[in-house]
C-alpha positions, 0 to 999 in steps of 0.5 A: 287175899286168898292166900293169907286166908288160906295159910290161915285154914291150914294152920288150924289143922296143926292147931286142933291136933290133940297131944295127949299120951293116948294119941302119941303112939299114932302121931305118925298117922295124925300128921300123915292126915294133916299132910293128906288134908292139905293135899302135901303128902305126896310133895312131902313124901317126894321132897322128904323121902323118909318116914312122917316125923312131926318136926320134919312136917312142921319144917316142910309146912312152915319153909317149903318154898314150892308146896302151895299150903306152906306158909313160905311159899304163902309169904312168897306170893304175897310178896310177888304181888305186892312188889306190882302194887303201887308203893307195895316194897315197902309193905313187902318188907315187913313180910321179910320181918316173918320171914325170918321169924320163920327161919330161925325157928327149929321145928323140934323146939317148937314142937315141945315147948311152943307150936301153938303160941308160934302159930298164934304169932303168925296169925297175927302177922298175917292178919296185920298184913291182910289189914295193911293191904285193905287200908293202902289199896281196898278202902281209900 
């Protein structure tokens, strides 16, 4: 599914961000460039109406329901598509687990102690959903 592939690509940008002290003074610029590369900078500025901060960007890219590049938006799109497929509601419920995982995280704590690990977990979860979709509707 292209939605799953898109969300996976978006998060690779976050994983590639350099964490060295030498670039910490430029952190707002780096996060702004991540938003720009995702085509999300203008929507972020309209939504947040504040300076670009790492925690706000991470929270926005995880939880915004209107931004097409946000994980929550992608999950909602997948759930909507699954609800239209025969027996898709059961698989849609597995997405609720990912939804809960995202909503239960604090962006500041993620950045301080495990954003990469969390992103890896999300990518594994999305890959598992993709595999289940393929097995149920495309490989039979």
